[in-house]
N, CA, C and O atoms as a Tinker XYZ file with bonds, in Angstrom:
   240  protein
     1  N    112.769000   92.113000   69.637000    73     2
     2  CA   113.076000   93.497000   69.917000    64     1     3
     3  C    114.557000   93.652000   70.257000    63     2     4     5
     4  O    115.236000   94.528000   69.723000    81     3
     5  N    115.044000   92.805000   71.138000    73     3     6
     6  CA   116.441000   92.881000   71.545000    64     5     7
     7  C    117.361000   92.648000   70.352000    63     6     8     9
     8  O    118.396000   93.302000   70.222000    81     7
     9  N    116.984000   91.719000   69.487000    73     7    10
    10  CA   117.794000   91.441000   68.300000    64     9    11
    11  C    117.866000   92.681000   67.402000    63    10    12    13
    12  O    118.929000   92.999000   66.869000    81    11
    13  N    116.753000   93.370000   67.238000    73    11    14
    14  CA   116.728000   94.581000   66.408000    64    13    15
    15  C    117.605000   95.671000   67.016000    63    14    16    17
    16  O    118.327000   96.362000   66.297000    81    15
    17  N    117.546000   95.827000   68.328000    73    15    18
    18  CA   118.389000   96.832000   68.986000    64    17    19
    19  C    119.861000   96.503000   68.814000    63    18    20    21
    20  O    120.672000   97.378000   68.512000    81    19
    21  N    120.202000   95.233000   69.008000    73    19    22
    22  CA   121.600000   94.828000   68.870000    64    21    23
    23  C    122.088000   94.978000   67.433000    63    22    24    25
    24  O    123.242000   95.338000   67.200000    81    23
    25  N    121.217000   94.704000   66.481000    73    23    26
    26  CA   121.583000   94.845000   65.079000    64    25    27
    27  C    121.892000   96.302000   64.739000    63    26    28    29
    28  O    122.750000   96.572000   63.898000    81    27
    29  N    121.209000   97.229000   65.376000    73    27    30
    30  CA   121.358000   98.654000   65.068000    64    29    31
    31  C    122.177000   99.419000   66.101000    63    30    32    33
    32  O    122.067000  100.642000   66.189000    81    31
    33  N    122.987000   98.725000   66.877000    73    31    34
    34  CA   123.780000   99.371000   67.921000    64    33    35
    35  C    124.686000  100.459000   67.366000    63    34    36    37
    36  O    124.785000  101.536000   67.954000    81    35
    37  N    125.346000  100.197000   66.247000    73    35    38
    38  CA   126.258000  101.186000   65.664000    64    37    39
    39  C    125.511000  102.476000   65.320000    63    38    40    41
    40  O    126.023000  103.573000   65.543000    81    39
    41  N    124.315000  102.343000   64.784000    73    39    42
    42  CA   123.513000  103.528000   64.470000    64    41    43
    43  C    123.226000  104.328000   65.733000    63    42    44    45
    44  O    123.395000  105.547000   65.748000    81    43
    45  N    122.791000  103.650000   66.793000    73    43    46
    46  CA   122.470000  104.345000   68.040000    64    45    47
    47  C    123.704000  105.038000   68.619000    63    46    48    49
    48  O    123.600000  106.149000   69.139000    81    47
    49  N    124.854000  104.403000   68.535000    73    47    50
    50  CA   126.092000  105.017000   69.033000    64    49    51
    51  C    126.421000  106.275000   68.230000    63    50    52    53
    52  O    126.740000  107.313000   68.810000    81    51
    53  N    126.347000  106.189000   66.912000    73    51    54
    54  CA   126.630000  107.364000   66.070000    64    53    55
    55  C    125.639000  108.485000   66.359000    63    54    56    57
    56  O    126.020000  109.649000   66.485000    81    55
    57  N    124.375000  108.124000   66.460000    73    55    58
    58  CA   123.330000  109.121000   66.704000    64    57    59
    59  C    123.515000  109.786000   68.072000    63    58    60    61
    60  O    123.345000  110.998000   68.196000    81    59
    61  N    123.857000  109.012000   69.082000    73    59    62
    62  CA   124.100000  109.583000   70.416000    64    61    63
    63  C    125.282000  110.545000   70.367000    63    62    64    65
    64  O    125.213000  111.634000   70.936000    81    63
    65  N    126.360000  110.160000   69.697000    73    63    66
    66  CA   127.533000  111.029000   69.590000    64    65    67
    67  C    127.185000  112.312000   68.851000    63    66    68    69
    68  O    127.601000  113.398000   69.256000    81    67
    69  N    126.431000  112.193000   67.778000    73    67    70
    70  CA   126.050000  113.371000   66.992000    64    69    71
    71  C    125.188000  114.320000   67.816000    63    70    72    73
    72  O    125.396000  115.533000   67.788000    81    71
    73  N    124.231000  113.777000   68.542000    73    71    74
    74  CA   123.301000  114.635000   69.288000    64    73    75
    75  C    123.942000  115.322000   70.486000    63    74    76    77
    76  O    123.519000  116.410000   70.877000    81    75
    77  N    124.948000  114.701000   71.066000    73    75    78
    78  CA   125.619000  115.360000   72.194000    64    77    79
    79  C    126.906000  116.048000   71.742000    63    78    80    81
    80  O    127.716000  116.490000   72.557000    81    79
    81  N    127.074000  116.126000   70.399000    73    79    82
    82  CA   128.184000  116.853000   69.778000    64    81    83
    83  C    129.544000  116.351000   70.266000    63    82    84    85
    84  O    130.399000  117.127000   70.692000    81    83
    85  N    129.712000  115.055000   70.191000    73    83    86
    86  CA   130.992000  114.439000   70.541000    64    85    87
    87  C    131.479000  113.647000   69.343000    63    86    88    89
    88  O    130.685000  113.142000   68.549000    81    87
    89  N    132.780000  113.546000   69.225000    73    87    90
    90  CA   133.349000  112.795000   68.112000    64    89    91
    91  C    133.082000  111.306000   68.288000    63    90    92    93
    92  O    132.804000  110.600000   67.319000    81    91
    93  N    133.168000  110.830000   69.535000    73    91    94
    94  CA   132.944000  109.422000   69.836000    64    93    95
    95  C    131.930000  109.309000   70.966000    63    94    96    97
    96  O    131.820000  110.197000   71.811000    81    95
    97  N    131.210000  108.230000   70.967000    73    95    98
    98  CA   130.269000  107.961000   72.050000    64    97    99
    99  C    130.683000  106.667000   72.740000    63    98   100   101
   100  O    131.382000  105.834000   72.164000    81    99
   101  N    130.251000  106.521000   73.947000    73    99   102
   102  CA   130.524000  105.282000   74.678000    64   101   103
   103  C    129.855000  104.112000   73.959000    63   102   104   105
   104  O    128.863000  104.287000   73.252000    81   103
   105  N    130.397000  102.950000   74.146000    73   103   106
   106  CA   129.795000  101.761000   73.548000    64   105   107
   107  C    128.452000  101.503000   74.209000    63   106   108   109
   108  O    128.303000  101.645000   75.423000    81   107
   109  N    127.501000  101.131000   73.414000    73   107   110
   110  CA   126.161000  100.826000   73.900000    64   109   111
   111  C    125.969000   99.319000   73.828000    63   110   112   113
   112  O    126.282000   98.683000   72.821000    81   111
   113  N    125.455000   98.769000   74.902000    73   111   114
   114  CA   125.196000   97.332000   74.943000    64   113   115
   115  C    123.769000   97.124000   75.442000    63   114   116   117
   116  O    123.407000   97.600000   76.519000    81   115
   117  N    122.970000   96.421000   74.668000    73   115   118
   118  CA   121.590000   96.164000   75.037000    64   117   119
   119  C    121.489000   94.796000   75.700000    63   118   120   121
   120  O    121.941000   93.788000   75.159000    81   119
   121  N    120.882000   94.786000   76.888000    73   119   122
   122  CA   120.704000   93.558000   77.661000    64   121   123
   123  C    119.228000   93.396000   77.998000    63   122   124   125
   124  O    118.507000   94.385000   78.131000    81   123
   125  N    118.780000   92.162000   78.135000    73   123   126
   126  CA   117.373000   91.968000   78.515000    64   125   127
   127  C    117.131000   92.416000   79.963000    63   126   128   129
   128  O    117.988000   92.249000   80.830000    81   127
   129  N    115.961000   92.980000   80.199000    73   127   130
   130  CA   115.576000   93.406000   81.550000    64   129   131
   131  C    114.901000   92.226000   82.239000    63   130   132   133
   132  O    113.789000   91.837000   81.881000    81   131
   133  N    115.576000   91.668000   83.219000    73   131   134
   134  CA   115.056000   90.497000   83.921000    64   133   135
   135  C    114.372000   90.860000   85.230000    63   134   136   137
   136  O    113.964000   89.974000   85.980000    81   135
   137  N    114.243000   92.148000   85.512000    73   135   138
   138  CA   113.667000   92.570000   86.792000    64   137   139
   139  C    112.194000   92.178000   86.910000    63   138   140   141
   140  O    111.715000   91.906000   88.011000    81   139
   141  N    111.471000   92.145000   85.787000    73   139   142
   142  CA   110.065000   91.751000   85.849000    64   141   143
   143  C    109.935000   90.277000   86.221000    63   142   144   145
   144  O    109.046000   89.902000   86.985000    81   143
   145  N    110.816000   89.449000   85.682000    73   143   146
   146  CA   110.807000   88.026000   86.027000    64   145   147
   147  C    111.139000   87.829000   87.495000    63   146   148   149
   148  O    110.511000   87.019000   88.179000    81   147
   149  N    112.132000   88.574000   87.981000    73   147   150
   150  CA   112.510000   88.464000   89.393000    64   149   151
   151  C    111.377000   88.942000   90.292000    63   150   152   153
   152  O    111.098000   88.324000   91.319000    81   151
   153  N    110.726000   90.033000   89.915000    73   151   154
   154  CA   109.605000   90.559000   90.685000    64   153   155
   155  C    108.448000   89.576000   90.743000    63   154   156   157
   156  O    107.821000   89.400000   91.787000    81   155
   157  N    108.172000   88.938000   89.611000    73   155   158
   158  CA   107.089000   87.950000   89.572000    64   157   159
   159  C    107.422000   86.754000   90.466000    63   158   160   161
   160  O    106.544000   86.202000   91.130000    81   159
   161  N    108.697000   86.361000   90.477000    73   159   162
   162  CA   109.114000   85.242000   91.321000    64   161   163
   163  C    108.951000   85.601000   92.805000    63   162   164   165
   164  O    108.456000   84.793000   93.591000    81   163
   165  N    109.363000   86.795000   93.175000    73   163   166
   166  CA   109.226000   87.237000   94.573000    64   165   167
   167  C    107.750000   87.329000   94.955000    63   166   168   169
   168  O    107.359000   86.921000   96.048000    81   167
   169  N    106.933000   87.867000   94.048000    73   167   170
   170  CA   105.492000   87.964000   94.305000    64   169   171
   171  C    104.886000   86.580000   94.532000    63   170   172   173
   172  O    104.040000   86.400000   95.408000    81   171
   173  N    105.326000   85.606000   93.738000    73   171   174
   174  CA   104.836000   84.233000   93.882000    64   173   175
   175  C    105.245000   83.667000   95.242000    63   174   176   177
   176  O    104.445000   83.013000   95.912000    81   175
   177  N    106.479000   83.917000   95.643000    73   175   178
   178  CA   106.940000   83.434000   96.956000    64   177   179
   179  C    106.139000   84.076000   98.088000    63   178   180   181
   180  O    105.753000   83.396000   99.039000    81   179
   181  N    105.891000   85.375000   97.987000    73   179   182
   182  CA   105.176000   86.077000   99.051000    64   181   183
   183  C    103.702000   85.687000   99.121000    63   182   184   185
   184  O    103.069000   85.844000  100.165000    81   183
   185  N    103.153000   85.182000   98.025000    73   183   186
   186  CA   101.747000   84.777000   98.050000    64   185   187
   187  C    101.555000   83.343000   98.544000    63   186   188   189
   188  O    100.422000   82.878000   98.664000    81   187
   189  N    102.637000   82.650000   98.825000    73   187   190
   190  CA   102.564000   81.291000   99.381000    64   189   191
   191  C    101.863000   81.359000  100.740000    63   190   192   193
   192  O    102.193000   82.229000  101.546000    81   191
   193  N    100.912000   80.473000  101.017000    73   191   194
   194  CA   100.171000   80.522000  102.286000    64   193   195
   195  C    101.064000   80.467000  103.529000    63   194   196   197
   196  O    100.781000   81.140000  104.520000    81   195
   197  N    102.125000   79.684000  103.487000    73   195   198
   198  CA   103.016000   79.595000  104.656000    64   197   199
   199  C    103.734000   80.918000  104.905000    63   198   200   201
   200  O    103.911000   81.334000  106.050000    81   199
   201  N    104.138000   81.561000  103.839000    73   199   202
   202  CA   104.825000   82.847000  103.975000    64   201   203
   203  C    103.837000   83.907000  104.437000    63   202   204   205
   204  O    104.166000   84.720000  105.301000    81   203
   205  N    102.632000   83.911000  103.877000    73   203   206
   206  CA   101.612000   84.875000  104.303000    64   205   207
   207  C    101.331000   84.739000  105.800000    63   206   208   209
   208  O    101.154000   85.734000  106.503000    81   207
   209  N    101.293000   83.505000  106.272000    73   207   210
   210  CA   101.046000   83.266000  107.686000    64   209   211
   211  C    102.144000   83.897000  108.522000    63   210   212   213
   212  O    101.860000   84.529000  109.539000    81   211
   213  N    103.386000   83.737000  108.111000    73   211   214
   214  CA   104.510000   84.339000  108.831000    64   213   215
   215  C    104.471000   85.860000  108.764000    63   214   216   217
   216  O    104.765000   86.535000  109.750000    81   215
   217  N    104.112000   86.396000  107.607000    73   215   218
   218  CA   104.066000   87.857000  107.447000    64   217   219
   219  C    102.950000   88.463000  108.279000    63   218   220   221
   220  O    103.128000   89.540000  108.849000    81   219
   221  N    101.802000   87.798000  108.363000    73   219   222
   222  CA   100.685000   88.320000  109.147000    64   221   223
   223  C    100.991000   88.311000  110.639000    63   222   224   225
   224  O    100.488000   89.161000  111.372000    81   223
   225  N    101.792000   87.383000  111.093000    73   223   226
   226  CA   102.131000   87.302000  112.504000    64   225   227
   227  C    103.352000   88.101000  112.889000    63   226   228   229
   228  O    103.736000   88.104000  114.059000    81   227
   229  N    103.974000   88.776000  111.947000    73   227   230
   230  CA   105.219000   89.491000  112.204000    64   229   231
   231  C    105.016000   90.703000  113.106000    63   230   232   233
   232  O    105.939000   91.082000  113.827000    81   231
   233  N    103.845000   91.319000  113.089000    73   231   234
   234  CA   103.599000   92.513000  113.876000    64   233   235
   235  C    103.212000   92.248000  115.316000    63   234   236   237
   236  O    103.002000   93.197000  116.072000    81   235
   237  N    103.113000   91.020000  115.715000    73   235   238
   238  CA   102.647000   90.692000  117.078000    64   237   239
   239  C    103.764000   90.732000  118.085000    63   238   240
   240  O    103.537000   90.482000  119.269000    81   239
């Protein structure tokens, strides 16, 4: 998917400029979204029994 977006970047830039009625559009750069990987890593850390024990005792 990312490869297809990067391959067609020029088209997206032209189309964005045309639709907002500008002669030029800002450069578009497609990057992978790594937030899901980071979220999964944090979720894994928080589900660790030692961490859960600390979190459950935090309100005392």
